[in-house]
N, C-alpha and C positions, 0 to 999 in steps of 0.2 A: 397262540400266544402265552407264553409263560407265567405262571400266579408267581405273585413278589411276596414272600411272604409279609406279615404287618403285625404290626403291633397291636393294643388291644381299640386303641383308639386312632384311626386313619383319620388324616383334615384333606378337607374335599375342598377346591377354590374353585366356587363357579363363576365366573366371568357374563356378569348379567343380572339381574332379578327384576325384570321387568315382567310384560306378562306372557312373550315367549318361552322363558324359564322357568314358571309356575310349577308343572307339571316333573319336571326332575327335580327341583328344588323338595317338592312334599315327599317325591320316592326317596331322596336324600336324608332330608329328616326325618323317613321314618325306619332308617337303621340305625339303631340304638350303640353303634361302634362307629358312628361314623360322626365329626364334628364338621358342619358346611358353613361354611365363609362364603360369603357371596361382594360380589364388587359391583356396585353399580356409582353413574355420577348422579344419579337422584337419589338422594336422599329419603323420598320419600316413594320408594320404588316398591311396588305390591309386596317380592320376593321377599324382602326383607323380615317380614313377619315370621316365617319361617326357619330362617338362618338362625344358629349359633352366634355367628361374628358379622357383622358389616362392618364393609368399607367405600368408603364414599369417593372412590378413584374409578374413572372411565374404563370401562373393560376394553379400549380400543389405546390405551395409554399402558404399551409393550413394558416401557421400564420400570413404571409404580406398579404394574402387575406382578413384574421377575420380582422388585423389592419385598411386597407384597407376600410371596410366595418363600422367599427365600426366611424374611422372619418371622412366618408363620410356622418353618418347618411342612409345609404342606406334603399331602402322599399324592397328589394329582393333582389335575386342573383339566376343566371342564367348559366348552365355550355351549351350550344348546340353542338354536334355533336362531344364530348370528353369525353372520359367513367370516366377518374378519377377524373378529376373536379366536376362531377354530385354528386361524396361523401363528400368534401369539400362545396359546396354551400349548399350543406341539412346540415351537421354539423354544419356551421356557422352561417346559418339561425334558427338553434335552440339555437346555443349557444346567441343570439341576439336575440330572441322570437318574428321570423317573422315567418307569416304562410309560409308555402312553400307547394310544390306539394306532395313528399314525405319526408318520415323522414331518418335520419340516419343511422337507422336501413335495411330499405329497401335499403339505397345507398348503404351498403358492398354488398347487395345481388347482386344489379347491376350492380357492380364494381372487382366483385371477381367471376374467372369463377370455379373456386372450391369449394364456396358457395353457387352460382347457381344451381352447379350437382346435392350437395345434398338436397335441399330444393326441386329441379325439382323430384328427388328420392320419398321422401315424398310424396310427393305429384302426385305422377303415372304418372308425364309428360314423354312423349315419346321423350328419348336423344340419344345419340352414346353412346353406351358404352366406359367407362374410366376403364384405369389402373394404377395400381404404374410404374413408368420406369424401373422395373426388372421383371414384373411378367412375368411369361412364357407364361402367355394365349395369352400376344398380336396379335393381328393379324394384317400383313401387304399388304396392305400398310397402314398405320395410320396417325396421323396427333397429330404435339407435338407444343402445344404452351404455353405460359409464362400466367398465369393466371390471371395478373395484369396488362394487357397492349391489346392494341387497334392496327387497323391499321398493321397487319401484322406483328408488329414487335415480334419478337422471335418465327413466325410460321413458321415450317416447315413439308411438305409433305414427310414424310418417307416412300421407296418403299421398301427398304430393312433392315434386321435384322441389319447389319453391321456398315448402317447409323445412327441407335436409336442414339448414346451413343451421340455423336456430334449435333445431335440435341434437346439433352435432355440437354445438355452443352449449346448448344444459347439461349432457352426458361431460364434456370435458370441465363445467365449471364442478360438477358433484362430485368427479370422480377425484380419487387420492392422487392418482401419476399425473392427472390432467388428460386424459386418454381417452377417445371413443371409440366404440363396435357399430359395425353398419352388420346388419343380417338380414339375410332375406324373410320373409314372414309367412309360416306354414300356419295359414291359415285354417287350422282345424281344431276338432277335440285336443284339450290338455288332462295330461294327467301326470299324478306322482305314482312313483314307488317307492314306499319307505322298507326300506330292507337294514338287516344287518350283517355283517359280515366276522367270522372267524377264521383263521390262521389261513386267508385265502377263500376260503368256504364262501360264497354269496347268497341269502336264506334269505328271500323277500318275504312280507308279513302282508301289509296291503297295498294294492292299485286302488285308487282314491281319482274319481271325477274333479276337477277344479272348476264348480261353477262360476263364472267370471262376471265381471260388472262391466258395463259399455262404456267403452272412451268417453270423458277423457282420461277415466279410470282405468286404463290398458291395462293389464295383469295383475288388475286386486281380483283376490278368488272371494267370492261371496257365501262360498258354503264348500266343503270336502265330503265326496258320497262316496259309499263303499255297500255293495262291491261297485266296479266299474259296469257301464253300460256297454262295453268295446269288449271284443276279444282280446287277452293281456298277455297271450304268449312270446307276441313278438314284442310287446312293451319290457315284458321283464327281457327277456332275453338284451333289448336294447339296455338296459338301464346297464346289466350285468357287465354288456361289455363296457361300457362307459366309466361304471367303478373299477375294472380290471386295469384301463388302460392308466389312470390315474395311481394305480397302486394304492387304491385301499383294500386293504386284506384283514383290518382288524374292526371293529366299532360300528356305527349307527349310517349311512347312506339314506341319500334322499336327491329324488332324481327328476325332474321336471321335463316332461316327455310331450310334443304332438305328431296327433296322427293325420301324416298328409290326405291329397285326395287318392294318391295310390293306395293308400289304407297303410306304408311304412309307419315305422317309429322314428322321430326326428329326436335327438338328444338334443336339448335347448340347454341344461345346466345340473350340473349334478352337487353336491353340498354336502362333506363329509361330517354331519352333524344329523340331531334331529329336527328332522323338521320345525318351524318357526309358527306353526295355526294349531297347533295339539295334535298334531298328526300322531304322536306317541299313546295320548291318552285316549285315540278314536282306535287306533290298534289294540291297544289293553279292552275294551271295548269289544270293537268286531271279533279278534282271536284270540283271547286270555293271554296275552302273550306283553307283560311289562315290558316296555321297551326302554321307557324311562329309568327303570330299576337296573338291563341290559348297563345301558350308557355308563351309570353309576361306575356299575363292576368294569367296563372295560379300561374308566376315565381313571378308576385303583390299579388298575394293573391286575385286576382279580381275571382267573378264567369263567366266564360265566356258562358253562356248557349245561349245567344241571335246571339254571333257571331258563337257558334257553328251548331248551327240551320240551318244558312244560306247558301245553297248549297246544304247540304247535300239530297240523295236519286235522284242527278242528275250529270249527266257526263257534262262538261263545252265543252268537245269533242272528238272526238273518240279513239284516243290514244294521247300517251307523254312519253318521254322520257329523259333522260339526256345519254349525250357521252361523253365520257371524254378523253382529249389529252392528248399526250404521245409524247413530246418529244426528239431528236436527244440527242446521250451522248457526252456534251462538255459543254463550258462557255457560259452561253446565251449574243449574242451582239445586238438584236432586234427581234422584233417579228412584222410579217404583215401578211394583211388580214384579219385583224380582220374587215374592215366596206364590204368588199365581202361578209364573213360568217355571218354577223347579215341582210343583204341583198335577203339571200335563204330565199325564201317564207316556214310558218311556226317555223322560227328560233324565237325563246319568247329572248334569250340572250346567249352573247358570254362570255366567264367569262377566265381571265390567271390568274397565281397563282403566277408569276415569275418575276421580275424585270434586265432591264442587270446586267450581273456578277454573276447571279448564276449558280452553275453546276451543270448541270443534268446528273446525272449518269442511268446505265442501271435501268430497271423499275422493281422493287423487291416490292414495298409495297402502298399503297394507296399516304402516302406522295410524293410518285416520280411521279404521275400525275404531267403535266404542266397547265391542266385549264377544261373546261367542256363548252358544249356547250345542253340548254335544247330547243326541240324540240316538236311540235304537228302536227297534223293531222289525216286525218279521220281514216284512221285506224296504227294498229303498223308499221308496215312494209313500209310506207308511211314517219312515223314519224322517223324511225329510220332512212330512207336516205337520208331524209331533213338533220337529224343533221348532218353526215358522210356527206354528200358534204358540206355544210358546214364546217365541221375539216378539210376538204382534201384542203382549201383553207387557212386556219390560218397555216403559216410558222413561225417557230422560225429556227433561223440562230444562228449557235454556233458555236464557236472556237472549233474543235477538237484537239488541238493540241496545247494548251496554254502555254506561256513561263513560 
């Protein structure tokens, strides 16, 4: 990826200013030569406190984002932690003649699961079998999802044929295009490969285990733990094949994989972005590689070779993890225990996502989580124990029966 000549101050437009974007916004704000502009529909979005300019515009409003990008003469656009705006960033960058790590065509493959499945099939990438909603060959349990959504929106684990129609209707209601994708359930451990590509070279950084909540919160991670308990060679190979099949030659990628009973790695999905569960911050703690800063460089058309080389080939710590916080159902009144949690040995930071007045519902999707803790340790169990001890110190005081 050739480096683009820049003026003294580059303008970076970040699509989103919520919890999933905080790490990148911090990395961008640390660069004196970068003016950071964030767009989010929520005027109270946490990330607005980190930026130079804020725009109360939905990150999914493509026309509004393009008008903003043109008006502010931005140098680059990026969507960290959120899928659909990845395509918006790529397409707007193309129309503005800006260098961008992926093309608009690749972004379509990265943000639409049906297109991904077709491309994986043509490239021979091992993946779960897919079915049409009325296919008599559907095996149960199966997974039904909206093909153009993330974060468990429209996602259902279907255990019996009688429940299939309702799950398909729920997926279609959530889908932007009104579609539904039915897949076989690969009922094994789920792992994430966080990587970066440069000029076609695939560089895996962390392979983490996703410790998942029980249904009905199907697919919701309660923790990401590194290093993985499983052999990672085949997992990395599968991620590399999937990323290559989609044409992701530059920038970060986030690949979710499930291990089958046969031990093989099945690619569930690939995102051409940073993971939305503080994966980049975990990578920095674990490997010493600032994936957020790398993503900023790619978005600005800069060559991040020197930054990428720093820290590769060594581990900063024995283990690292992100443990997510879950609040009781009710209206948030106050959050207590943050200082006590942050004082636990090995805890890097504690983040909460919501202000008083927020209505917490039951845990169903990733967006229902209340915060997260990043912790390190000499081994995986110690890191997880530290994070969980810190989590016990955080108390979300809620009004369970608001008037």
